[in-house]
DOMI-189116 format. One line per field, with one value per residue: residue number from 1; x, y, z of N, C-alpha, C in turn. Coordinates in Angstrom, 1 decimal, decimal comma. Layout:
DOMI-189116
k <- c(NUM_...)
n.px <- c(X_...)
n.py <- c(Y_...)
n.pz <- c(Z_...)
ca.px <- c(X_...)
ca.py <- c(Y_...)
ca.pz <- c(Z_...)
c.px <- c(X_...)
c.py <- c(Y_...)
c.pz <- c(Z_...)
//
This chain:
DOMI-189116
k <- c(1_2_3_4_5_6_7_8_9_10_11_12_13_14_15_16_17_18_19_20_21_22_23_24_25_26_27_28_29_30_31_32_33_34_35_36_37_38_39_40_41_42_43_44_45_46_47_48_49_50_51_52_53_54_55_56_57_58_59_60_61_62_63_64_65_66_67_68_69_70_71_72_73_74_75_76_77_78_79_80_81_82_83_84_85_86_87_88_89_90_91_92_93_94_95_96_97_98_99_100_101_102_103_104_105_106_107_108_109_110_111_112_113_114_115_116_117_118_119_120_121_122_123_124_125_126_127_128_129_130_131_132_133_134_135_136_137_138_139_140_141_142_143_144_145_146_147_148_149_150_151_152_153_154_155_156_157_158_159_160_161_162_163_164_165_166_167_168_169_170_171_172_173_174_175_176_177_178_179_180_181_182_183_184_185_186_187_188_189_190_191_192_193_194_195_196_197_198_199_200_201_202_203_204_205_206_207_208_209_210_211_212_213_214_215_216_217_218_219_220_221_222_223_224_225_226_227_228_229_230_231_232_233_234_235_236_237_238_239_240_241_242_243_244_245_246_247_248_249_250_251_252_253_254_255_256_257_258_259_260_261_262_263_264_265_266_267_268_269_270_271_272_273_274_275_276_277_278_279_280_281_282_283_284_285_286_287_288_289_290_291_292_293_294_295_296_297_298_299_300_301_302_303_304_305_306_307_308_309_310_311_312_313_314_315_316_317_318_319_320)
n.px <- c(30,3_30,0_28,7_25,4_22,3_19,3_15,9_12,9_9,8_7,1_3,8_3,8_4,0_3,2_5,8_7,7_10,1_10,9_11,5_13,7_15,5_15,8_17,1_19,5_20,7_20,9_22,5_24,9_25,5_26,4_28,7_28,4_28,2_25,7_23,7_21,6_19,1_17,7_14,4_13,3_13,3_13,9_15,9_18,0_18,4_19,1_21,3_21,2_22,0_23,1_25,4_24,4_24,1_24,1_23,4_22,0_19,5_18,6_16,0_14,1_12,3_9,7_8,5_6,3_5,9_8,6_12,0_13,8_12,4_10,0_9,1_7,3_8,5_8,8_10,7_11,7_10,2_11,1_13,8_16,3_16,2_16,2_18,6_20,3_19,8_20,9_23,5_24,2_24,0_26,1_28,2_28,2_29,0_27,2_26,2_23,9_20,3_17,6_14,2_11,5_8,1_5,2_3,2_4,1_6,7_7,8_7,7_9,7_11,9_12,0_12,7_15,3_16,5_16,5_18,5_20,7_21,1_21,2_18,3_16,0_12,6_10,2_6,9_4,9_2,0_-0,9_-3,3_-3,4_-3,2_-1,3_-0,1_0,6_1,3_0,1_-0,3_0,6_3,2_2,3_-0,4_-1,8_-1,4_-2,7_-5,3_-5,8_-5,6_-7,9_-9,9_-9,7_-10,5_-13,1_-14,3_-14,2_-15,9_-18,3_-19,2_-20,0_-21,9_-23,9_-24,8_-26,3_-28,1_-27,3_-26,3_-23,3_-21,0_-18,1_-15,2_-12,7_-9,3_-8,6_-8,8_-9,0_-9,2_-11,1_-10,3_-9,5_-11,9_-13,7_-12,6_-12,2_-14,9_-16,0_-14,6_-15,3_-18,0_-19,7_-22,7_-22,7_-20,4_-19,0_-17,6_-15,3_-15,4_-17,9_-21,3_-23,8_-26,9_-28,4_-30,9_-31,9_-30,1_-31,0_-33,6_-33,0_-31,6_-33,6_-35,4_-33,7_-33,6_-36,2_-36,5_-35,2_-32,5_-29,5_-27,4_-25,7_-23,2_-21,5_-19,1_-17,0_-15,1_-12,9_-13,0_-15,4_-17,3_-18,0_-17,9_-19,5_-21,3_-22,8_-23,8_-25,5_-27,4_-28,6_-29,8_-31,5_-33,3_-34,4_-34,3_-32,5_-30,2_-27,1_-23,7_-20,2_-17,0_-13,9_-11,2_-8,7_-5,2_-4,6_-4,7_-2,3_-0,3_1,3_2,5_3,9_2,1_2,5_2,4_3,1_5,7_7,1_6,8_8,1_10,8_11,2_11,0_13,1_15,5_15,4_15,6_18,2_19,7_18,9_20,1_22,8_23,0_23,0_20,6_18,2_15,9_13,4_10,3_9,6_7,2_4,3_3,2_0,9_1,9_4,7_7,7_7,9_9,1_8,7_9,0_9,9_9,0_6,7_5,1_4,7_3,0_0,9_-1,3_-3,7_-4,1_-6,8_-9,6_-10,1_-12,4_-13,6_-13,7_-15,6_-17,8_-17,9_-18,5_-21,1_-22,5_-22,5_-24,2_-23,3)
n.py <- c(-9,9_-6,6_-4,3_-3,1_-2,4_-0,3_0,2_2,0_1,3_1,7_2,6_5,0_5,0_5,6_4,9_3,9_5,5_5,0_2,3_2,3_3,7_1,8_-0,2_1,1_1,8_-0,7_-2,0_-0,4_-1,1_-3,6_-3,3_-2,7_-0,9_1,2_1,7_4,0_3,8_6,0_7,0_4,4_1,4_2,8_4,4_2,6_1,8_4,3_4,9_6,4_7,1_7,0_7,1_6,2_7,4_7,7_10,3_10,8_9,5_10,7_12,1_11,2_9,2_9,8_10,8_10,8_9,0_8,6_9,4_8,6_8,6_7,5_5,7_4,6_2,1_1,3_0,1_-2,0_-4,0_-5,2_-7,2_-5,8_-3,6_-4,9_-6,2_-4,0_-2,9_-4,9_-4,7_-2,1_-2,5_-4,2_-2,6_-0,7_-2,2_-3,5_-6,1_-7,1_-6,6_-4,6_-4,4_-2,3_-2,3_-2,9_-5,3_-5,1_-4,2_-6,4_-8,2_-7,2_-7,5_-10,2_-10,9_-9,8_-11,4_-13,8_-13,4_-13,5_-11,7_-11,1_-10,8_-9,2_-8,8_-6,4_-6,0_-3,3_-1,6_0,2_-0,9_-3,4_-5,9_-7,7_-11,0_-13,6_-12,1_-10,8_-8,0_-5,3_-2,8_0,5_0,3_0,5_3,2_4,5_3,6_4,9_7,6_7,7_7,2_9,5_11,5_10,7_10,8_13,5_14,3_13,2_14,9_17,3_16,1_15,3_17,8_18,7_16,8_14,9_12,6_11,1_10,1_8,3_7,9_5,6_4,5_1,6_-0,2_-2,9_-4,2_-4,2_-3,7_-1,3_0,2_-1,5_-2,2_0,4_1,1_-0,6_0,3_3,0_3,0_3,0_3,0_1,5_-0,4_-0,5_-2,7_-4,1_-6,9_-7,8_-7,8_-5,2_-3,7_-0,9_0,1_-1,2_-0,1_2,6_2,3_1,5_3,8_5,7_4,6_5,0_7,8_8,4_7,3_9,1_9,4_11,3_11,3_9,6_7,4_6,3_4,1_3,6_1,6_2,5_0,8_-0,3_1,5_4,9_7,7_10,0_9,0_7,2_8,9_10,5_8,7_8,1_10,5_10,9_8,8_8,9_11,5_12,7_15,1_14,6_14,3_14,1_12,7_12,3_10,6_10,0_10,5_11,5_9,5_8,1_9,6_11,4_11,2_8,1_5,6_4,3_1,5_1,0_2,1_0,4_-2,0_-1,4_-1,1_-3,7_-5,1_-3,9_-4,4_-7,2_-7,8_-7,0_-8,8_-11,2_-11,1_-11,1_-13,6_-15,1_-15,5_-15,3_-14,0_-13,9_-12,8_-10,8_-11,0_-10,5_-12,7_-13,9_-12,2_-12,6_-12,2_-13,5_-15,5_-15,8_-17,5_-15,7_-16,4_-17,8_-15,8_-14,2_-15,7_-16,0_-14,3_-11,7_-10,8_-12,1_-10,7_-11,2_-13,6_-13,5_-10,8_-9,9_-11,2_-10,1_-7,4_-7,8_-8,8_-6,5_-5,0_-3,7)
n.pz <- c(1,7_0,8_-0,1_-0,7_-2,3_-2,4_-3,4_-4,1_-5,6_-8,0_-6,8_-4,2_-0,5_2,9_5,2_3,6_3,6_6,3_6,1_4,3_5,9_7,9_6,5_5,8_8,3_9,4_7,6_7,8_10,4_10,1_8,7_6,0_2,9_1,7_-1,1_-2,5_-4,8_-7,1_-8,1_-8,5_-10,6_-12,9_-12,2_-12,0_-14,6_-15,7_-14,3_-11,8_-8,7_-5,2_-2,5_0,6_4,0_7,6_7,9_5,6_6,0_8,3_10,1_8,5_9,3_10,2_8,0_5,3_2,1_-0,3_-0,1_-1,9_-4,2_-6,7_-9,6_-12,6_-14,7_-17,9_-19,3_-17,9_-18,5_-20,7_-22,2_-22,9_-21,1_-18,6_-18,7_-18,7_-16,2_-14,5_-15,3_-14,3_-11,5_-11,2_-12,0_-10,0_-7,9_-6,3_-4,2_-3,5_-3,4_-2,2_-2,7_-2,5_-2,7_-4,7_-6,6_-9,3_-8,8_-7,5_-9,5_-11,2_-9,5_-9,3_-11,9_-12,0_-10,0_-11,3_-13,1_-11,7_-9,6_-6,2_-4,4_-2,2_-1,5_-0,4_0,8_-0,2_-0,3_-0,3_-0,8_0,3_-1,1_-1,7_-1,9_0,6_2,8_5,8_6,3_4,3_3,9_4,7_4,7_7,2_7,9_5,8_6,3_8,8_7,9_6,3_8,2_9,8_8,0_7,5_10,0_10,5_8,5_9,2_11,2_9,9_8,3_10,1_10,9_8,8_8,0_6,0_3,4_2,7_0,2_0,2_-1,5_-1,8_-2,5_-4,4_-6,8_-7,7_-5,4_-2,4_0,2_1,8_1,7_2,9_5,5_6,6_6,5_8,4_10,7_11,0_11,3_9,0_6,9_4,6_2,7_-0,2_-2,4_-4,9_-4,8_-4,0_-5,0_-5,2_-4,5_-5,7_-5,4_-3,1_-1,2_-1,3_-0,3_2,3_3,3_3,2_5,2_7,4_7,7_8,1_10,6_12,1_12,0_11,6_9,7_7,0_6,0_3,2_2,1_-0,6_-2,8_-5,4_-7,5_-7,4_-8,1_-9,0_-6,9_-7,4_-9,3_-7,8_-5,8_-7,4_-8,3_-5,9_-5,2_-7,4_-7,1_-4,4_-3,7_-1,9_-0,7_-1,6_-0,9_-2,0_-1,3_-2,6_-1,8_-2,9_-3,6_-1,1_0,7_0,5_1,7_4,5_7,9_8,9_10,7_14,1_13,9_11,2_11,2_13,0_11,6_9,3_10,3_11,1_8,7_7,1_8,6_8,7_6,0_5,3_7,0_5,8_3,3_4,1_5,0_2,8_1,6_-1,1_-3,6_-2,4_-0,8_1,9_4,6_6,7_9,0_11,2_13,2_13,0_11,1_7,9_5,2_1,7_-1,4_-4,2_-6,8_-6,2_-5,1_-7,3_-8,9_-7,3_-7,4_-6,6_-3,2_-1,4_0,2_3,7_4,7_7,2_7,7_5,9_6,9_9,4_8,7_7,6_9,8_11,4_9,9_7,7)
ca.px <- c(29,4_30,5_27,8_24,1_21,5_17,9_15,1_11,4_9,2_5,6_3,1_4,5_3,1_3,9_6,6_8,9_11,3_11,3_12,2_15,0_16,3_16,2_18,1_20,7_21,2_21,2_23,7_26,1_25,8_27,0_29,9_28,1_27,9_24,3_23,5_20,2_18,7_16,7_13,3_13,0_14,1_14,3_17,3_19,0_18,7_19,7_22,4_21,0_22,2_23,9_25,8_23,5_24,8_23,1_22,9_21,0_18,2_18,2_14,8_13,2_11,5_8,4_8,1_5,7_6,5_10,0_12,9_14,5_11,4_9,6_8,6_7,0_9,6_8,4_11,9_12,0_9,3_11,8_15,1_17,4_16,1_16,6_20,0_21,0_19,7_21,9_24,9_24,3_24,3_27,5_29,2_28,3_29,5_26,2_26,2_22,5_19,3_16,4_13,2_10,3_7,1_4,1_3,2_5,0_8,1_8,2_8,0_11,0_12,8_12,1_13,5_16,7_17,0_16,7_19,7_21,9_21,2_20,6_17,2_14,9_11,5_9,4_5,6_4,4_0,9_-2,0_-4,5_-3,2_-3,6_-0,1_-0,3_1,6_1,5_-1,2_-0,3_1,7_3,6_1,5_-1,9_-2,3_-1,4_-3,8_-6,6_-5,9_-6,0_-9,4_-10,8_-9,6_-11,3_-14,5_-14,7_-14,5_-17,0_-19,6_-19,6_-20,8_-23,1_-24,9_-25,3_-27,1_-28,9_-26,8_-25,6_-22,0_-20,4_-16,7_-14,5_-11,3_-8,5_-8,9_-9,4_-9,4_-9,3_-11,9_-9,8_-9,6_-13,3_-14,4_-12,1_-12,6_-16,3_-16,3_-14,0_-15,9_-19,4_-20,5_-23,9_-22,4_-19,0_-19,2_-16,3_-15,4_-15,5_-19,3_-22,3_-24,7_-28,2_-28,5_-32,3_-32,0_-29,4_-31,8_-34,7_-32,4_-31,3_-34,9_-35,8_-32,9_-33,9_-37,6_-36,3_-34,6_-31,0_-29,1_-26,4_-25,3_-21,9_-21,3_-17,8_-17,0_-13,8_-13,0_-13,3_-16,8_-18,1_-17,6_-18,7_-20,5_-22,4_-23,6_-24,6_-26,5_-28,4_-29,4_-30,6_-32,6_-34,3_-35,1_-34,3_-31,6_-29,0_-26,0_-22,4_-19,2_-15,6_-13,0_-9,9_-7,5_-3,8_-4,5_-4,6_-1,0_0,7_1,2_3,5_3,5_1,6_3,5_2,4_3,9_7,1_7,6_6,8_9,2_12,0_11,4_11,2_14,4_16,6_15,4_16,1_19,7_20,1_18,7_21,2_24,1_22,9_23,0_19,2_17,8_14,7_12,2_9,6_9,3_5,8_3,9_2,3_0,6_2,8_6,1_8,2_8,0_9,7_8,1_9,7_9,3_8,2_5,4_4,4_4,3_1,9_-0,1_-2,4_-4,0_-4,5_-8,2_-10,1_-10,4_-13,8_-14,1_-14,0_-16,8_-18,8_-18,0_-19,3_-22,4_-23,1_-22,7_-25,2_-22,6)
ca.py <- c(-8,9_-5,2_-3,2_-3,5_-1,3_-0,3_1,1_2,0_1,3_1,7_3,6_5,3_4,8_5,9_3,8_3,6_6,1_4,3_1,1_2,7_4,1_0,6_-0,9_1,8_1,7_-2,1_-2,2_0,2_-1,8_-4,8_-2,9_-2,6_0,3_1,1_2,6_4,3_4,0_7,0_6,8_3,0_0,7_3,8_4,9_1,6_1,9_5,6_5,1_7,5_6,5_7,8_6,4_6,6_7,4_8,0_11,6_10,7_9,0_11,4_12,9_10,6_8,2_10,3_11,5_9,9_9,0_8,1_10,4_8,1_8,8_6,3_5,9_3,5_1,9_0,4_-0,6_-3,2_-5,1_-5,8_-7,7_-4,8_-2,8_-5,7_-6,4_-2,7_-2,8_-5,8_-4,1_-1,0_-3,1_-4,8_-1,5_0,0_-3,1_-4,0_-7,6_-7,5_-5,5_-4,6_-3,8_-2,0_-2,0_-3,8_-6,4_-4,8_-4,1_-7,7_-8,9_-6,7_-8,1_-11,6_-10,9_-9,6_-12,5_-14,9_-13,0_-13,7_-10,6_-11,5_-9,8_-9,4_-7,9_-5,9_-5,6_-2,0_-1,3_0,5_-1,8_-4,7_-6,9_-8,6_-12,3_-14,1_-11,2_-10,3_-6,6_-4,6_-1,5_1,6_0,0_1,0_4,6_4,8_3,5_6,0_8,8_7,6_7,4_10,9_12,2_10,4_11,3_15,0_14,4_12,9_16,1_18,2_15,4_15,4_19,1_19,1_15,7_14,6_11,4_11,3_8,9_8,5_7,0_5,3_3,8_0,1_-0,6_-4,3_-4,8_-3,3_-3,8_-0,1_0,6_-2,5_-2,1_1,7_1,1_-1,2_1,1_4,3_2,9_3,4_2,3_0,6_-0,5_-1,1_-3,2_-4,9_-8,3_-8,1_-7,1_-4,4_-3,2_0,5_0,3_-1,6_0,9_3,8_2,0_1,5_5,1_6,3_4,2_5,6_9,2_8,3_6,9_10,3_9,4_12,6_11,2_8,3_7,4_5,1_3,9_2,9_1,4_3,1_-0,3_-0,8_2,5_6,2_8,3_10,9_8,2_6,6_10,0_11,0_7,7_8,2_11,7_10,7_7,8_9,3_13,0_13,1_15,9_13,7_14,9_13,1_13,0_11,4_10,8_10,0_10,3_11,8_8,3_7,6_10,4_11,6_10,5_6,7_5,2_3,5_0,1_1,0_2,4_-0,8_-3,0_-0,9_-1,4_-5,2_-5,5_-3,4_-5,2_-8,6_-7,9_-7,0_-10,0_-12,3_-11,0_-11,5_-15,1_-15,7_-15,7_-14,5_-14,4_-14,1_-11,6_-10,8_-10,8_-10,5_-13,8_-14,2_-11,4_-12,9_-11,9_-14,7_-15,5_-16,6_-17,5_-14,6_-17,1_-18,2_-14,6_-13,7_-16,5_-16,1_-13,5_-10,7_-11,3_-12,0_-10,2_-12,3_-13,9_-13,1_-9,4_-9,8_-11,7_-9,0_-6,3_-8,2_-8,9_-5,1_-4,3_-2,8)
ca.pz <- c(1,2_1,3_-0,6_-1,1_-2,9_-2,0_-4,2_-3,9_-6,9_-8,0_-6,0_-2,9_0,6_4,2_5,7_2,7_4,2_7,5_5,7_3,7_7,1_8,6_5,6_5,9_9,6_9,6_6,7_8,4_11,6_9,6_7,9_4,6_2,3_1,2_-2,2_-2,8_-6,3_-7,3_-9,1_-8,8_-11,6_-13,9_-11,8_-12,3_-16,0_-16,0_-13,4_-10,8_-7,4_-4,3_-1,3_1,8_5,3_8,6_7,7_4,5_6,5_9,5_10,0_7,5_9,9_10,4_6,8_4,3_0,7_-0,4_-0,5_-3,1_-5,2_-7,3_-11,0_-13,4_-15,7_-18,9_-19,9_-17,1_-19,1_-21,9_-21,9_-22,9_-19,8_-17,5_-18,8_-18,3_-14,7_-13,9_-15,5_-13,4_-10,2_-11,3_-12,1_-8,7_-7,0_-5,3_-4,1_-3,1_-3,7_-1,5_-3,4_-1,7_-3,6_-4,9_-7,5_-10,5_-8,3_-7,2_-10,8_-11,6_-8,6_-9,7_-13,2_-11,6_-9,3_-12,3_-13,8_-10,8_-8,6_-4,9_-4,2_-1,1_-1,8_0,8_0,2_0,1_-1,1_0,6_-1,1_1,0_-2,0_-2,0_-1,3_1,5_4,0_6,4_6,1_3,5_4,4_4,4_4,8_8,5_7,8_4,9_7,0_9,7_7,1_5,9_9,4_10,2_7,1_7,7_11,3_10,3_7,6_9,9_12,0_9,1_7,8_11,1_11,0_7,6_7,6_4,7_3,1_2,1_-0,4_0,3_-2,4_-1,4_-3,5_-4,5_-8,2_-7,8_-4,0_-1,6_1,6_2,4_1,9_3,8_6,9_7,1_6,8_9,8_11,8_11,1_11,4_7,8_6,6_3,6_2,2_-1,6_-2,9_-6,2_-4,5_-3,7_-5,7_-4,4_-5,2_-5,3_-4,9_-1,7_-0,5_-1,2_0,7_3,7_3,6_3,5_6,5_8,5_7,9_8,7_12,0_12,8_11,9_11,0_8,7_6,5_5,3_2,3_1,6_-1,9_-3,4_-6,7_-8,4_-7,2_-8,6_-8,8_-5,8_-8,0_-9,9_-6,7_-5,2_-8,4_-8,3_-4,6_-5,3_-8,4_-6,6_-3,2_-3,5_-0,8_-1,0_-1,3_-1,2_-2,1_-1,0_-3,2_-1,0_-3,8_-3,1_0,3_1,5_0,4_2,3_5,9_8,7_9,1_12,0_14,9_13,3_10,0_11,6_13,5_10,5_8,4_10,9_11,1_7,3_6,7_9,3_8,3_4,6_5,3_7,6_4,9_2,3_4,7_5,2_1,5_1,1_-2,2_-4,3_-1,5_-0,3_3,3_4,9_8,1_9,2_12,6_14,0_12,7_9,8_7,2_3,9_0,6_-2,6_-5,1_-7,8_-5,6_-4,9_-8,6_-9,5_-6,3_-7,6_-5,6_-1,9_-1,2_1,5_4,6_4,8_8,5_7,6_5,2_7,8_10,5_8,2_7,4_11,1_11,9_9,1_6,7)
c.px <- c(29,8_29,5_26,5_23,4_20,0_17,2_13,7_10,8_7,7_5,0_3,7_3,5_3,9_4,6_7,8_10,2_11,8_12,0_13,5_16,0_16,7_17,2_19,4_21,4_21,7_22,5_24,9_26,5_26,6_28,2_29,6_27,9_26,5_24,1_22,0_19,9_17,6_15,7_13,2_13,9_14,6_15,7_18,3_19,4_19,4_20,9_22,3_21,0_23,1_24,3_25,0_24,3_23,7_22,6_21,8_19,6_17,8_17,0_13,8_12,1_10,0_7,8_7,5_6,4_7,8_10,9_13,8_13,6_11,1_9,1_8,2_8,1_9,2_9,5_12,2_11,1_10,0_13,2_16,2_17,4_16,6_18,1_20,8_20,9_20,7_23,3_25,2_24,7_25,7_28,5_29,3_28,8_28,5_26,1_24,8_21,6_18,1_15,4_12,0_9,2_6,0_4,3_4,2_6,5_8,6_8,5_9,4_12,1_13,1_12,9_15,0_17,3_17,3_18,0_20,9_22,0_20,5_19,5_16,3_13,9_10,7_8,1_5,2_3,2_-0,3_-3,2_-4,5_-3,6_-2,4_-0,3_0,8_2,1_0,2_-1,4_0,9_2,0_2,7_0,0_-2,5_-2,4_-2,5_-5,2_-6,8_-6,2_-7,4_-10,3_-10,8_-10,5_-12,8_-15,1_-15,0_-15,7_-18,3_-20,1_-20,5_-22,0_-24,2_-25,6_-26,3_-28,0_-28,5_-26,3_-24,4_-21,5_-18,9_-16,0_-13,1_-10,6_-8,9_-9,6_-9,9_-9,6_-10,0_-11,5_-10,0_-11,0_-14,0_-13,9_-12,4_-14,1_-16,7_-15,8_-14,7_-17,4_-20,2_-21,7_-23,6_-20,9_-19,1_-17,8_-16,4_-15,7_-17,0_-20,2_-23,2_-25,9_-28,5_-30,0_-32,5_-31,2_-30,3_-33,0_-34,2_-32,1_-32,6_-35,5_-35,0_-33,3_-35,4_-37,5_-35,6_-33,1_-30,6_-28,0_-26,2_-24,0_-21,8_-19,9_-17,8_-15,6_-13,9_-13,3_-14,7_-17,8_-17,6_-18,5_-19,8_-21,6_-23,4_-24,5_-25,7_-27,7_-29,3_-30,3_-31,8_-33,7_-35,1_-35,0_-33,4_-30,5_-27,8_-24,7_-21,3_-17,8_-14,7_-11,6_-8,7_-6,2_-3,6_-4,2_-3,1_0,0_0,6_2,3_3,0_3,1_2,7_3,5_3,3_5,4_7,8_7,8_8,0_10,6_12,3_11,7_12,7_15,5_16,6_15,9_17,6_20,3_20,0_19,8_22,5_24,1_22,9_21,6_18,9_16,5_13,5_11,6_9,3_7,8_5,5_2,9_2,1_1,6_4,3_6,5_8,5_8,6_9,0_8,8_9,1_8,5_6,8_4,5_3,9_3,1_0,7_-1,3_-2,6_-4,5_-6,0_-8,5_-10,5_-11,9_-14,4_-14,4_-15,3_-18,0_-19,0_-18,8_-20,8_-23,2_-23,4_-23,7_-24,6_-22,7)
c.py <- c(-7,5_-4,1_-3,8_-2,3_-1,5_0,6_1,0_2,1_1,3_2,8_3,8_5,0_5,2_4,7_3,4_4,2_5,4_3,0_1,3_3,0_2,8_-0,2_-0,2_1,6_0,2_-2,5_-1,7_-0,5_-3,1_-4,5_-3,0_-1,2_0,1_2,1_2,8_4,6_5,0_6,7_5,3_2,3_1,7_4,3_3,9_1,7_3,2_5,9_6,3_6,8_7,3_6,9_7,0_6,5_7,7_9,4_11,6_10,3_9,7_12,2_12,3_9,6_8,6_10,9_10,5_9,9_8,3_9,1_10,0_8,3_7,5_6,6_4,6_3,3_0,8_-0,4_-1,9_-4,3_-5,8_-6,2_-6,7_-4,0_-3,6_-6,0_-5,1_-2,5_-3,7_-5,2_-2,9_-1,5_-3,6_-3,7_-0,7_-0,9_-3,6_-5,5_-8,1_-6,3_-5,7_-3,8_-3,6_-1,5_-3,0_-4,9_-6,2_-4,7_-5,5_-8,5_-8,5_-7,4_-9,6_-11,8_-10,7_-10,8_-13,7_-14,7_-12,9_-12,6_-11,1_-10,4_-10,2_-8,3_-7,6_-5,4_-4,2_-1,6_-1,0_-0,3_-3,1_-5,9_-7,9_-9,9_-12,6_-13,1_-10,8_-8,8_-6,2_-3,3_-0,4_1,5_0,7_2,5_5,1_4,7_4,6_7,3_8,8_7,8_8,8_11,7_12,0_10,9_12,8_15,2_14,2_14,1_17,0_17,5_15,4_16,8_19,4_17,9_15,2_13,1_11,7_10,0_9,2_7,5_6,8_4,6_2,3_-0,2_-2,0_-5,0_-3,8_-3,3_-2,4_0,4_-0,2_-2,2_-0,7_1,8_0,5_-0,3_2,4_4,2_3,3_2,5_1,2_0,7_-1,2_-1,4_-4,0_-6,4_-8,7_-7,2_-6,3_-4,0_-1,8_0,8_-0,1_-0,6_2,1_3,5_2,0_2,9_5,9_5,9_4,8_7,0_9,3_8,0_8,1_10,3_10,6_12,5_9,8_8,4_6,1_5,1_3,2_2,8_1,9_2,0_-0,8_0,3_3,9_6,9_9,2_10,1_7,7_7,7_10,5_10,0_7,8_9,4_11,5_9,7_8,3_10,8_13,5_14,0_15,0_14,3_13,8_13,6_11,9_11,6_10,8_9,8_10,8_10,6_7,8_8,3_10,4_10,8_9,1_6,5_4,4_2,1_0,1_1,3_1,2_-1,9_-2,6_-1,3_-3,0_-5,7_-5,2_-4,2_-6,6_-8,8_-7,9_-8,3_-11,2_-12,3_-11,4_-13,0_-15,8_-16,0_-14,8_-14,9_-14,6_-12,7_-11,8_-10,5_-10,8_-11,7_-14,1_-13,4_-11,6_-12,5_-13,3_-14,5_-16,3_-16,4_-16,5_-15,3_-17,4_-16,9_-14,1_-14,4_-16,6_-15,3_-12,4_-11,4_-11,1_-11,4_-11,3_-12,4_-13,4_-11,6_-9,1_-10,2_-10,6_-7,8_-6,6_-8,3_-7,5_-4,3_-3,4_-3,4)
c.pz <- c(1,7_0,9_-1,1_-1,6_-2,4_-3,0_-3,8_-5,3_-6,9_-7,2_-4,6_-1,8_1,9_4,7_4,9_3,2_5,4_7,2_5,1_4,9_7,8_7,8_5,8_7,2_9,9_8,8_7,3_9,7_11,3_8,7_6,4_4,1_1,6_0,1_-2,4_-4,2_-6,4_-8,4_-9,5_-9,8_-12,7_-13,5_-12,0_-13,7_-16,4_-15,2_-12,5_-9,4_-6,5_-3,1_-0,1_3,1_6,3_8,5_6,6_5,0_7,8_9,2_9,0_8,1_9,9_9,1_5,8_3,0_0,7_-0,9_-1,7_-4,4_-5,9_-8,7_-11,7_-14,4_-16,7_-19,5_-19,1_-17,6_-20,3_-21,5_-21,9_-21,6_-18,7_-17,5_-18,3_-16,8_-14,0_-14,1_-14,6_-12,0_-10,2_-11,3_-10,8_-7,6_-6,0_-5,4_-3,6_-3,3_-2,8_-2,3_-2,6_-2,6_-3,7_-6,0_-8,7_-10,0_-8,0_-8,5_-11,4_-10,8_-9,0_-11,0_-12,9_-10,9_-10,3_-13,1_-12,8_-9,7_-7,3_-4,5_-3,0_-1,4_-0,5_0,3_0,7_-0,8_-0,2_0,4_-0,3_0,2_-2,4_-1,2_-0,3_2,5_4,5_6,2_5,2_4,2_3,9_4,5_6,1_8,5_6,9_5,6_8,0_9,1_6,7_7,1_9,9_9,3_7,3_9,0_11,2_9,5_8,3_10,8_11,1_8,5_8,8_11,2_9,9_7,2_6,2_4,6_2,3_1,5_-0,4_-0,5_-2,0_-2,6_-3,4_-5,8_-8,3_-6,4_-3,1_-0,1_2,3_2,7_2,9_5,3_7,4_7,4_8,1_10,9_12,0_11,3_10,2_7,7_5,6_3,2_0,9_-2,1_-4,1_-5,9_-4,3_-4,5_-4,8_-5,2_-4,7_-4,9_-3,5_-0,8_-0,3_-0,2_2,1_4,2_4,0_4,8_7,6_8,8_8,5_10,2_12,8_12,7_11,1_10,0_8,2_5,8_4,4_1,8_0,3_-2,4_-4,8_-7,8_-8,4_-7,8_-8,3_-7,8_-6,4_-8,7_-8,9_-6,1_-6,1_-8,4_-7,0_-4,7_-6,3_-7,9_-5,4_-2,9_-2,5_-1,4_-0,6_-1,8_-1,3_-1,6_-1,6_-2,6_-1,8_-3,2_-1,7_1,1_1,5_1,3_3,9_6,7_9,0_10,6_12,8_14,3_12,1_10,2_12,1_12,4_9,5_9,0_10,8_9,7_6,8_7,3_8,8_6,8_4,5_5,9_6,6_3,8_2,8_4,9_3,9_0,9_-0,1_-2,9_-3,4_-1,2_1,2_3,5_6,4_8,2_10,7_13,6_13,8_11,3_9,1_5,8_2,9_-0,7_-3,6_-6,3_-7,4_-5,5_-6,3_-9,2_-8,5_-6,5_-6,5_-4,3_-1,7_0,2_2,4_4,8_6,1_8,5_6,9_6,1_8,9_10,0_8,0_8,8_11,7_11,0_8,1_5,3)
//
């Protein structure tokens, strides 16, 4: 093996650049050329790529997002697009491909692997909803971003006796809202996986303020409800001045945490080593502290990773 390629696909997250850097530096250490595909699978189809060197990845470790950029690619859903992607890899002489991304990215990787391309996938999704890995790339940094925002918010909430509803990402998975709710001491964490009663929430908020509590924080995953709707319901029921904060894409950015930098390094180096050993069609993951491998076919049919029941129990025990 003399040349491999790497791409980032789907939604970006902090740690992607650190992973690309690890792939490049590991590849060069093993006398491999590393090609960076720009704009994900779209770059494969449009033949947008460049040779990466140590200079290409210099200063990228601490930078969020992905310097290779990412894009959705509808053409990869059809056979002509998949065939063109394979042809581009063959034309550039790539003998292996590292794909960094989420569910859709892994499906694309699986299709390329079925067509003879040696592929290693790396899970990257702040929702932490990818199966067969305890943590995906970018999750820890996103949580730290949320905690910083909520800690700042609690200062002003206390100053004005206010309730704040904080909306996190998580259309189908409430991991970010639940874990950040536990970590920041929120009163509630509303997630798609669990039903909630807005009347009971209002009764509890009213009791808190009658007891002299000076602020309340409600975390809500976007899939469980919209922050403004919940704030309006609270105001209409008990008259509280309720403010909202929709964190949106703020959660995706920022310098990766030490956890994500280390995970990126481990994922990137292991991916290159796997390709050199002739391994293909697998997704790397983190299991009990070790880097594990799972067949991509199994990942594709595995569905979304469910929230650990112990986290739900922990939140309930803490009164969240």
